[in-house]
ROVOZA-614962 format. One record per residue: chain; x negated, y, z negated of N, C-alpha, C in turn; residue in three letters; residue number from 1. Coordinates in steps of 0.001 Angstrom, whole numbers. Atoms other than C-alpha are relative to their C-alpha. Layout:
<A, <X, Y, Z>, <X, Y, Z>, <X, Y, Z>, ALA, NUM>,
...
//
This chain:
<A, <-267, 1139, 202>, <-83053, 89891, -67562>, <400, 48, -1088>, PRO, 1>,
<A, <164, 277, 1443>, <-84353, 89073, -70713>, <1292, 810, -762>, PHE, 2>,
<A, <-27, -1052, 992>, <-83547, 92593, -71914>, <2043, 322, 2>, VAL, 3>,
<A, <-1420, -310, 354>, <-79685, 92635, -70974>, <730, -1131, -504>, GLU, 4>,
<A, <-1124, 1310, 487>, <-79337, 88970, -71980>, <-53, 231, -1150>, LEU, 5>,
<A, <864, -398, 737>, <-80756, 90034, -74756>, <948, 922, -1475>, ALA, 6>,
<A, <-802, -826, 578>, <-78795, 93125, -75550>, <1669, -687, 222>, THR, 7>,
<A, <-1110, 905, 228>, <-75488, 91422, -75083>, <527, -867, -784>, GLY, 8>,
<A, <84, 514, 1647>, <-76129, 88986, -77506>, <-96, 739, -1189>, SER, 9>,
<A, <-34, -1243, 796>, <-76925, 92090, -79652>, <1095, -215, -200>, LEU, 10>,
<A, <-1208, -550, -58>, <-73633, 93258, -79746>, <800, -1041, 248>, PHE, 11>,
<A, <-875, 1258, 385>, <-71694, 89641, -79525>, <-163, -463, -1421>, LEU, 12>,
<A, <832, 703, 1640>, <-73991, 88820, -83446>, <1190, 648, -486>, LEU, 13>,
<A, <-36, -1090, 980>, <-72835, 92178, -84368>, <2114, 211, 30>, MET, 14>,
<A, <-1347, -246, -135>, <-68763, 91731, -83444>, <487, -1082, -1020>, TYR, 15>,
<A, <-427, 1074, 1084>, <-69128, 88164, -85175>, <-205, 47, -1370>, LEU, 16>,
<A, <414, -210, 1735>, <-71035, 89541, -88264>, <1768, 475, -166>, LYS, 17>,
<A, <-585, -975, 779>, <-68995, 92414, -88698>, <1942, 426, 499>, SER, 18>,
<A, <-1236, -651, -1419>, <-65854, 92351, -85977>, <-62, 1093, 706>, GLY, 19>,
<A, <154, -1191, -1493>, <-64829, 95213, -83688>, <552, 1311, -1532>, MET, 20>,
<A, <229, -489, 590>, <-66280, 98165, -86335>, <-268, 1521, -80>, THR, 21>,
<A, <652, -701, 305>, <-67416, 101103, -86300>, <-1591, 24, -621>, LEU, 22>,
<A, <1444, 40, 661>, <-70818, 100419, -88469>, <-503, -1900, 765>, PHE, 23>,
<A, <437, 1436, -774>, <-71252, 96763, -85719>, <-551, 568, 977>, SER, 24>,
<A, <374, -680, -774>, <-71439, 99121, -83423>, <-1141, 1300, 320>, ILE, 25>,
<A, <1660, -998, -16>, <-74183, 101059, -84609>, <-973, -171, -364>, ILE, 26>,
<A, <788, 1472, 302>, <-75623, 97994, -85967>, <-895, -397, 1147>, TYR, 27>,
<A, <144, 72, -1381>, <-75694, 97224, -82204>, <-525, 609, 779>, ALA, 28>,
<A, <794, -642, -530>, <-77098, 99612, -80884>, <-1228, 471, -603>, PHE, 29>,
<A, <1498, -507, 686>, <-80001, 100675, -83356>, <-210, -1580, -2>, THR, 30>,
<A, <369, 1458, -901>, <-80549, 96428, -82344>, <-1027, 240, 1129>, PHE, 31>,
<A, <-297, 255, -969>, <-80385, 97109, -79433>, <-1510, 560, 851>, SER, 32>,
<A, <368, -1182, 235>, <-82710, 100782, -79754>, <-1233, -1419, -112>, VAL, 33>,
<A, <1205, 835, 388>, <-85193, 98242, -81419>, <-1032, -1016, 712>, LEU, 34>,
<A, <634, 1223, -1231>, <-85375, 95804, -78554>, <-244, 816, 841>, LEU, 35>,
<A, <813, -898, -973>, <-86545, 98954, -76452>, <-982, -415, 118>, VAL, 36>,
<A, <1234, -1157, 684>, <-88983, 100196, -78433>, <-1416, -1539, -26>, ILE, 37>,
<A, <787, 1241, 870>, <-90310, 96517, -79733>, <-197, -519, 2143>, SER, 38>,
<A, <1174, 1368, -716>, <-91064, 94977, -75772>, <-660, 1273, 590>, ILE, 39>,
<A, <1274, -1164, -260>, <-92275, 98893, -74771>, <-1452, -295, -393>, ILE, 40>,
<A, <820, 304, 1327>, <-94309, 98289, -78034>, <-1087, -1642, 306>, ASP, 41>,
<A, <524, 1096, -251>, <-95188, 94831, -76755>, <-1336, -287, 833>, PHE, 42>,
<A, <841, 279, -991>, <-96684, 95779, -73373>, <-1306, 970, 300>, LYS, 43>,
<A, <971, -1615, -265>, <-98184, 99544, -73863>, <-829, -291, -1135>, THR, 44>,
<A, <368, -584, 1764>, <-98992, 99203, -77824>, <583, 1264, 70>, LYS, 45>,
<A, <-187, -2167, 829>, <-97026, 102919, -78150>, <1264, -482, 572>, GLU, 46>,
<A, <-1593, -58, 319>, <-93870, 103729, -79343>, <225, 1886, -283>, ILE, 47>,
<A, <-308, -1829, 115>, <-91595, 106871, -78772>, <1104, 119, -1073>, ASN, 48>,
<A, <-855, -207, 1702>, <-90172, 107727, -82146>, <1140, 549, 346>, VAL, 49>,
<A, <-1268, -857, -326>, <-87594, 110085, -80018>, <972, -1655, 640>, TYR, 50>,
<A, <-1952, 661, -416>, <-85254, 106774, -78894>, <-257, -178, -1715>, TYR, 51>,
<A, <-262, 815, 2219>, <-85445, 106134, -83333>, <1248, 841, -538>, LEU, 52>,
<A, <-389, -1229, 581>, <-83958, 109579, -83304>, <1945, -752, -384>, ILE, 53>,
<A, <-1185, 524, -276>, <-80240, 108341, -81995>, <307, -1161, -1473>, ILE, 54>,
<A, <-600, 1265, 417>, <-80099, 105082, -84166>, <409, 904, -1939>, PRO, 55>,
<A, <779, 98, 1089>, <-81577, 106751, -87675>, <1668, 1832, -283>, VAL, 56>,
<A, <-483, -1426, 1>, <-78551, 110215, -87052>, <1032, -782, -64>, VAL, 57>,
<A, <-1651, 1291, -112>, <-76053, 106711, -86079>, <413, -180, -1621>, LEU, 58>,
<A, <-175, 843, 1467>, <-76475, 105139, -89591>, <-446, 1065, -1097>, LEU, 59>,
<A, <-332, -1061, 1131>, <-76735, 108482, -91888>, <1629, 113, 330>, LEU, 60>,
<A, <-1351, 175, -811>, <-73637, 109235, -89814>, <952, -1309, -747>, THR, 61>,
<A, <-423, 662, 309>, <-72410, 106169, -90676>, <774, -518, -1528>, GLY, 62>,
<A, <-468, 108, 1298>, <-72672, 106010, -93959>, <-281, 1036, -991>, CYS, 63>,
<A, <-1063, -1256, 459>, <-71446, 109169, -94466>, <1237, -90, -338>, SER, 64>,
<A, <-2035, -328, -199>, <-68631, 108725, -93437>, <950, -1314, -584>, LEU, 65>,
<A, <-302, 951, 1399>, <-68535, 105728, -95745>, <-53, 418, -1563>, ASP, 66>,
<A, <418, -781, 1349>, <-69812, 107532, -99135>, <1104, 874, -594>, TYR, 67>,
<A, <-1412, -450, 661>, <-66696, 109887, -98880>, <1013, -178, 473>, PHE, 68>,
<A, <-1373, 145, -784>, <-64290, 107844, -97473>, <770, 744, 1443>, LYS, 69>,
<A, <-909, -308, -1260>, <-63756, 109551, -94338>, <1081, -575, 990>, LEU, 70>,
<A, <-520, 953, -635>, <-62511, 106815, -92774>, <546, -1227, -227>, LEU, 71>,
<A, <-123, 1626, 403>, <-60271, 103867, -92907>, <-1115, -987, -401>, ASN, 72>,
<A, <885, 1177, 247>, <-62597, 100623, -93929>, <310, -914, 1090>, GLU, 73>,
<A, <-435, 930, -1182>, <-60605, 98442, -91545>, <-560, 710, 1426>, ARG, 74>,
<A, <330, -656, -785>, <-61908, 101214, -88829>, <-1910, -11, -618>, ILE, 75>,
<A, <617, -29, 340>, <-65297, 102020, -90445>, <-1344, -1419, -689>, ILE, 76>,
<A, <1100, 993, 258>, <-66904, 98742, -91352>, <68, 334, -1424>, GLY, 77>,
<A, <1092, 105, 1010>, <-69208, 98094, -94307>, <-1153, -279, 92>, SER, 78>,
<A, <1177, -158, -46>, <-72544, 99264, -94266>, <-474, -1195, -951>, PRO, 79>,
<A, <802, 232, 785>, <-75163, 97145, -95404>, <-604, 329, -964>, VAL, 80>,
<A, <998, -1069, 892>, <-77579, 99497, -97019>, <1857, 1321, -470>, ALA, 81>,
<A, <-817, -1587, 333>, <-74290, 102357, -98777>, <-826, 1168, 433>, PRO, 82>,
<A, <646, -1064, -362>, <-75875, 105895, -98414>, <-1088, -95, -662>, LEU, 83>,
<A, <1182, -665, 571>, <-77441, 106405, -101406>, <-1665, -1113, 212>, LEU, 84>,
<A, <1526, 841, -187>, <-79950, 103059, -101059>, <-384, -495, 1409>, PRO, 85>,
<A, <352, -72, -1376>, <-79903, 103740, -97072>, <-1398, 670, -180>, ALA, 86>,
<A, <1330, -1096, 700>, <-82071, 106873, -97889>, <-693, -179, -977>, LEU, 87>,
<A, <1467, 376, 668>, <-84361, 105196, -100673>, <-601, -915, 1119>, ILE, 88>,
<A, <505, 530, -604>, <-84539, 102739, -98567>, <-1302, 201, 1847>, GLY, 89>,
<A, <925, 276, -906>, <-86179, 104146, -95729>, <-662, 932, -409>, GLY, 90>,
<A, <769, -661, 786>, <-87418, 106794, -97638>, <-1262, -1292, -769>, THR, 91>,
<A, <720, 780, 177>, <-89068, 103480, -99580>, <-707, -473, 1456>, VAL, 92>,
<A, <448, 1286, -1502>, <-89806, 102421, -96317>, <-1758, 983, 1170>, GLY, 93>,
<A, <933, -539, -1015>, <-91793, 105109, -94228>, <-1602, -490, -1039>, GLY, 94>,
<A, <836, -1056, 697>, <-93819, 106509, -97349>, <-1149, -1784, -180>, VAL, 95>,
<A, <1284, 1067, -540>, <-95178, 102366, -97295>, <-745, -787, 1078>, PHE, 96>,
<A, <436, 619, -1744>, <-95720, 101428, -94108>, <-1587, 975, 257>, VAL, 97>,
<A, <1142, -916, 74>, <-97718, 104769, -94396>, <-727, -195, -733>, PHE, 98>,
<A, <1496, -102, 1235>, <-99978, 104051, -97360>, <-646, -1224, 640>, LEU, 99>,
<A, <658, 1101, -465>, <-100595, 100513, -95431>, <-526, 288, 765>, VAL, 100>,
<A, <1592, 221, -898>, <-102087, 101884, -92810>, <-1084, 1596, -542>, ARG, 101>,
<A, <1207, -1258, 50>, <-104065, 105353, -94247>, <-650, -1381, -1441>, PHE, 102>,
<A, <928, 859, 716>, <-105244, 102811, -97150>, <-456, -1595, 556>, ILE, 103>,
<A, <272, 872, -808>, <-105242, 99982, -94607>, <-1358, 436, 748>, GLY, 104>,
<A, <684, -1269, -403>, <-107381, 102904, -92645>, <-1123, 391, -751>, GLY, 105>,
<A, <1275, -1641, 1068>, <-110076, 103773, -95257>, <-639, -831, -641>, LYS, 106>,
<A, <873, 175, 351>, <-110853, 100605, -96142>, <-708, -1005, 1119>, ILE, 107>,
<A, <938, 362, -1597>, <-111342, 98734, -92648>, <-242, 237, 415>, LEU, 108>,
<A, <633, -719, -731>, <-112675, 101587, -91148>, <734, 479, 1292>, HIS, 109>,
<A, <-884, -150, -1090>, <-110065, 101391, -88189>, <1038, 155, -208>, GLN, 110>,
<A, <-1521, -302, 353>, <-106465, 101616, -87513>, <1024, -1858, -58>, GLU, 111>,
<A, <-666, 1903, 302>, <-104395, 98247, -88568>, <2004, 738, 852>, GLY, 112>,
<A, <-1506, 229, -438>, <-100659, 99492, -87960>, <245, 1606, 556>, LEU, 113>,
<A, <-823, -1123, -572>, <-99182, 102404, -85388>, <530, 948, -1027>, GLY, 114>,
<A, <-1267, -752, -72>, <-97595, 105520, -86116>, <1064, -387, 281>, GLU, 115>,
<A, <-1580, 337, -488>, <-94744, 104415, -84578>, <963, -595, -848>, GLY, 116>,
<A, <-939, 1475, 789>, <-94356, 101229, -86788>, <180, 856, -1233>, ASP, 117>,
<A, <-746, -812, 754>, <-93721, 104192, -89698>, <1519, 393, -125>, ILE, 118>,
<A, <-903, -23, 94>, <-91017, 104918, -88364>, <1417, -993, 698>, TYR, 119>,
<A, <-823, 1560, -486>, <-89650, 101816, -86808>, <303, -565, -2183>, VAL, 120>,
<A, <-591, 103, 1806>, <-89616, 101272, -91241>, <-12, 1032, -1072>, ALA, 121>,
<A, <-1017, -1667, 780>, <-87745, 104342, -91759>, <1705, -870, 334>, ILE, 122>,
<A, <-1586, 657, -700>, <-84712, 102628, -89697>, <-305, -1320, -866>, VAL, 123>,
<A, <-556, 1319, 1285>, <-85414, 99424, -91613>, <482, 111, -1012>, MET, 124>,
<A, <-1326, -759, 1539>, <-84841, 101077, -95036>, <1851, 97, 521>, GLY, 125>,
<A, <-1988, -750, -113>, <-81900, 103274, -93480>, <1040, -1364, 110>, LEU, 126>,
<A, <-1359, 1010, -986>, <-80301, 99956, -91647>, <260, -1470, -1732>, THR, 127>,
<A, <-130, 887, 704>, <-81011, 97169, -94680>, <-78, 640, -1824>, VAL, 128>,
<A, <147, -861, 1336>, <-81014, 99721, -97472>, <-1512, -583, -506>, GLY, 129>,
<A, <1469, 829, 715>, <-84698, 99152, -100023>, <73, -967, -1346>, TYR, 130>,
<A, <63, 1802, 301>, <-82831, 96056, -101736>, <-712, -1235, 989>, GLU, 131>,
<A, <294, 1594, -1195>, <-83860, 94081, -98194>, <-458, 312, 943>, LEU, 132>,
<A, <1641, -461, -952>, <-86720, 96640, -96531>, <-1076, -1377, -936>, PHE, 133>,
<A, <649, 511, -323>, <-89130, 94298, -98366>, <158, -1502, 633>, PHE, 134>,
<A, <-189, 1529, -338>, <-87306, 90931, -97650>, <-396, 879, 1862>, TYR, 135>,
<A, <139, -29, -1926>, <-87845, 92337, -93652>, <-1723, 353, 62>, SER, 136>,
<A, <2096, -531, -276>, <-91608, 93358, -94457>, <-87, -1398, 221>, MET, 137>,
<A, <306, 1286, -12>, <-91941, 90210, -95224>, <-194, -662, 708>, ILE, 138>,
<A, <-744, 748, -747>, <-90271, 88042, -92585>, <-1432, 1090, 1101>, GLY, 139>,
<A, <1046, -349, -684>, <-92273, 90449, -90315>, <-1290, -578, 110>, ALA, 140>,
<A, <1653, 944, 300>, <-95557, 89566, -91435>, <-16, -1504, 31>, GLY, 141>,
<A, <284, 953, -297>, <-95146, 86181, -91282>, <-34, -810, 1575>, VAL, 142>,
<A, <-589, 301, -1841>, <-93612, 86150, -87645>, <-1015, 137, 393>, LEU, 143>,
<A, <1596, -719, -805>, <-96955, 88587, -87031>, <-818, -1220, 167>, GLY, 144>,
<A, <881, 1256, 23>, <-98951, 85799, -88344>, <122, -1294, 877>, LEU, 145>,
<A, <246, 480, -861>, <-97322, 83322, -86737>, <-189, 30, 1640>, LEU, 146>,
<A, <258, -101, -1301>, <-97889, 84688, -83450>, <-1603, 205, 63>, PHE, 147>,
<A, <1397, -659, 219>, <-101340, 86075, -84484>, <-279, -2007, 839>, TYR, 148>,
<A, <912, 1485, -337>, <-102837, 81840, -84319>, <1361, -401, 406>, PHE, 149>,
<A, <216, 1142, -1034>, <-100663, 80561, -81684>, <-381, 1302, 816>, LEU, 150>,
<A, <280, -351, -944>, <-101951, 82823, -79526>, <-1182, -186, 326>, LEU, 151>,
<A, <800, 1182, -673>, <-105220, 80890, -79133>, <463, -668, 989>, PRO, 152>,
<A, <227, 892, -575>, <-103957, 79454, -77287>, <860, 329, 1455>, VAL, 153>,
<A, <-869, -598, -609>, <-101933, 81426, -75524>, <-1615, 1423, 1338>, LEU, 154>,
<A, <1442, -668, 247>, <-105245, 84562, -75303>, <248, 772, -716>, LYS, 155>,
<A, <-203, -710, 1447>, <-105853, 86806, -78270>, <-675, 1099, 773>, ARG, 156>,
<A, <1011, -1556, -249>, <-106550, 90590, -77913>, <-70, 23, -1387>, SER, 157>,
<A, <283, -566, 1535>, <-107880, 92082, -80891>, <854, 1332, -628>, LYS, 158>,
<A, <-782, -311, 389>, <-104699, 94375, -81153>, <1549, -601, 517>, GLU, 159>,
<A, <-970, -260, -267>, <-101667, 93281, -81770>, <1801, 1023, -326>, ILE, 160>,
<A, <-689, -325, 306>, <-98336, 95152, -81685>, <769, -440, -1075>, PRO, 161>,
<A, <-803, 417, 1146>, <-96181, 94789, -84837>, <1500, 415, 318>, PHE, 162>,
<A, <-1278, -446, 359>, <-92954, 96713, -83838>, <1002, -1298, 26>, ALA, 163>,
<A, <-1407, 1853, -1148>, <-91180, 93157, -81733>, <456, -477, -1863>, PRO, 164>,
<A, <-242, 616, 1402>, <-92116, 91850, -85629>, <511, 1050, -657>, PHE, 165>,
<A, <-1489, -265, 854>, <-90317, 94153, -87726>, <944, 42, 278>, LEU, 166>,
<A, <-1358, -209, -443>, <-87828, 94580, -85574>, <863, -1651, -140>, SER, 167>,
<A, <-563, 1260, 62>, <-87399, 91005, -85515>, <129, -1042, -1211>, LEU, 168>,
<A, <-77, -165, 1767>, <-88082, 90630, -89785>, <1819, 853, -195>, GLY, 169>,
<A, <-1488, -1106, 1137>, <-85395, 93258, -90411>, <1531, -828, 949>, LEU, 170>,
<A, <-2216, 1719, -397>, <-82509, 90785, -87391>, <-93, -325, -907>, PHE, 171>,
<A, <-582, 1464, 319>, <-83171, 87945, -88936>, <707, 616, -1906>, VAL, 172>,
<A, <107, -302, 1558>, <-83170, 90021, -93042>, <1477, 988, -92>, VAL, 173>,
<A, <-1344, -852, -313>, <-79486, 91721, -91604>, <1533, -757, -165>, PHE, 174>,
<A, <-1150, 1095, -225>, <-78011, 88682, -90568>, <344, -962, -849>, MET, 175>,
<A, <146, 460, 1710>, <-78870, 87041, -94187>, <70, 721, -899>, MET, 176>,
<A, <-385, -927, 1089>, <-78338, 90218, -95801>, <1647, -666, -935>, SER, 177>,
<A, <-1001, -169, 1446>, <-74907, 88974, -97945>, <-683, -750, -942>, GLU, 178>,
<A, <737, 911, 1218>, <-76547, 85834, -98731>, <-1273, 34, -840>, ILE, 179>,
<A, <1134, -865, 654>, <-79516, 87778, -99999>, <205, 327, -1379>, LEU, 180>,
<A, <36, -895, 1076>, <-77935, 90016, -101645>, <1032, -550, -1104>, ILE, 181>,
<A, <-412, 1291, 680>, <-75612, 87155, -103035>, <-527, -456, -785>, ARG, 182>,
<A, <176, 886, 584>, <-77962, 85120, -104151>, <-1769, 783, -392>, HIS, 183>,
<A, <1473, -137, 163>, <-81412, 86666, -104285>, <-122, 993, -525>, VAL, 184>,
<A, <377, -2183, 98>, <-81465, 91194, -104891>, <621, -186, -1491>, VAL, 185>,
<A, <-736, -761, 1000>, <-78412, 90488, -107334>, <27, -922, -1379>, LYS, 186>,
//
């Protein structure tokens, strides 16, 4: 029941944020997939990257439709990140997490981030663009650290899946995107 309730809540929040537009459906679907990936990662510490293909295609299609003005704005809505910032954001997201994973692995002599986290970061960048991507990463890091420090109370494991925190950091920044763009980014 938790997944169903959370997914229904995601669709409601997207509707309240953007109305009934193509982008609200794309974002609701993207966050639903990230929710599923987060739960699977939390349980198995593995991410099936094939789940992310459809959100990537939908985000790129929606941004392209918006960029080339192929649909009425009332139908398509407005993306958080237009096409060029989304493409840059996806690239920056993937490269940044890849470098953190690679350099962290060399320094720590063990894997710090999983390969699936790179693909989640690409979706993050495509969703909010390069301007808000790092705010999402900061949010993910803060949430991950809070969980880690609260974990001794529960039970501590050496490995903590990061995809749930990446997804939650992205969701928080996404919901606050208008405020962040208006007051922080520009």
